[in-house]
Phi, psi and omega in degrees: 000140180286149176308323183292352179261004182287132178229122174274106192259125186230119178200134179276002176268108189297322182294312181295323184296317179294319180299310179297323177298314182294316184298312182294322178299316178299327181279002175098012175265164173248081184287141179241102188277140179222140184273345183209157176299323180297317177294324180294329181284341185291117178082009177277120179231177185287354176264010180290128186271354180264206181226166183247135172233113189228144168288159178267316185275098177216148181290162179067280176249113178271176186298327181288320178289322176299320179301318181295318178295323177291322177302323178291326178285317180195109185289347181268358180278115183296131175236121177253124182260143176232147176202147177268357182238023184287155173222180183296318182298316177298316177297316177299319180292323177298317186286326179291330178279357175111005183293140174295319179201161180229121190235133184262127176289154348288146183241136176296146183293326181297317181294319181293316176298322180295311176304317183290324183289319177295321179290324177293322179292322176297319180295316182298321182290319173300313181297322179293321175293326171298321178292322179298318181290327177293319174298320182297326185275352189273137185278340180280118185237027186226039182274130187255331184240081183268178173119158181238007178283164179296328179297314183290321176301313176300318182297318178297320179296318175296320179301315181295319184290318177297314179301321181290317186284329179076017177283153177288151182216145175256119183262119183245145177164164182295166180300137175075015182276347177102038178295324175294328176302315180297317180296317176294323178297316178301317180301312186285342180272349185260178181290347180267011187305329184272003180257177184287150172247105186265112180267122179245115176273103187294338184284348182239012180285138177257121181302326181292337184252001187302307185302312184293313184293320186261320188272331181082176185224133176280159176303138175098348176279152187300339180276358177224165173292162187288344181258356191244134176252128181255104184286143181270180183286336176296329178297319181287325182281348184305132182068008176249213178243136177250119183251108182267092184277132183056051178303337178296340179257016177283127179299145179311311179303320183281335173300318180292325181297308183293329177296318179297321179290320179294319184281320183287330182058035173200164180209162180243119169288161181294131182082001186289153175260352177203161184279155177248146178292149179220103180248117186224146164264117189258126176237144182221153180235146175213148175258350187239164179282108182296326177305318180293322178297323176299314181297323180279356177081012180259359176221134181294130181299318182293324178291321176304307179293326175300316183281332186262036174305321167227155178226144175233127182248122181259113179293159177291162182298328183295346176259003175213064188300334178299346181269353187292311182295318177302316180289326174299316180300319178296315182293323176295319176302313180295325176290328182288323181290323183296321182254008177061037178240156180290154175294125185279163175288135182286133181273155177303325186289323180288317176301323179294321179292319178302323184267351184238332185284152184273345178053063180300333175280000178057214186299333181288322177288326175296323178294318181294326178296319183293320176297319174303320178296322181287317180298316179295322182293323176293321181295322177297317178293322181283346180285163183281344182193197178293170185296333183294337183275346178280153183296155176301318182298322182291320177296320181294315177304310182297316184294315180301318181294321181294319182292321178294318178297316181293327178291315177298325179292314185291335182262004181064031179079012179279109187292323182295316178296320181296321180295319180298314182295320185273348180058047176230166181282164177301319178298316182297314178303309184290329178295319183283329175298314178294319178307311185268007173058043177267146174245108186304325183301332180289340181268352179293128186281137173236152178063000000 
């Protein structure tokens, strides 16, 4: 049961307490029954993620006194009071003293459940905004493997084992899921953490420049002046980690080049008279099934087996929803640092999307959403008044820019898919992209 469904249930009538407990459990809540206010207060702190449902007429500590004590613990903790003897004055007093709601017995289950759900949603939003503030105050801004799901817990263990063993690994998963995060976590957990992490974007490599860019050139070679030696990227990566990102898009000729380098553990610079040693921990990522590519003849079988000594598969966010909020907090923190603005308070609409949307673009889409939250917050702060005071043209322009940005995020910067979703022509899309100063390349999904 999720924390947001917790209800601390208090009533000194044992029969009614049992009936309410069973009814709430059937309705999807996790009731915690208590026979007295004193018992309910035991262990109750400001970090309690649920809500309070209490009778008013109780010995020792009645509901009104309990409300006051809970307000001292946490004024944002919702307290719903029930009584069979209530009157208007008592209800008004309870609401003035900070009660979330006041219900007169007998109460219909539907009405009670509706009130508890509203209170639970409010509490979840309060707790999430507190977490956002804690992230904003935290000095560590480089956490790579966040999340509270069982999948992420198992992933952390895999990362530690692979880092310790030093075996090469193939990281699999859908677009935007954070395969580079996993690769960097392996690098930082292993003995090569003080060495270079060489990120190679395989989808943009040029075969014609491979030798000069990666192998380098010794002095005297035709590609360099006679007095100058040009070190290649492999020299920088030596004794570190080589990450072949989107290796499924590596051209066949370059697949052969990398295979020779990985197996030989040495390389020859252009114009060199001897080989240089090359010791690397090789990590690779793919969004497609390399075994199927091997069968189709588009990926070398020997390179596939060389890279897949170990394999890590990362499921999409929709299959590990517990990880969404922790990553959102990190992305919001990063965005606030980048533009030098405070972390905003999360709105109910944003919280609802975070907890219900499937995030087909995975972490990349979630990161863009966090950035939009910060930008929207800044726009509202800088305006002279509420949105209603802005001109209609300005509102339409802002809305259009946001819809286009969200569509490009969802399609990973694919203009053709964005056109189809928005039902506009290519020319119209690019005209509007230029109008709103959006850069399609920034929406293209990596990892």
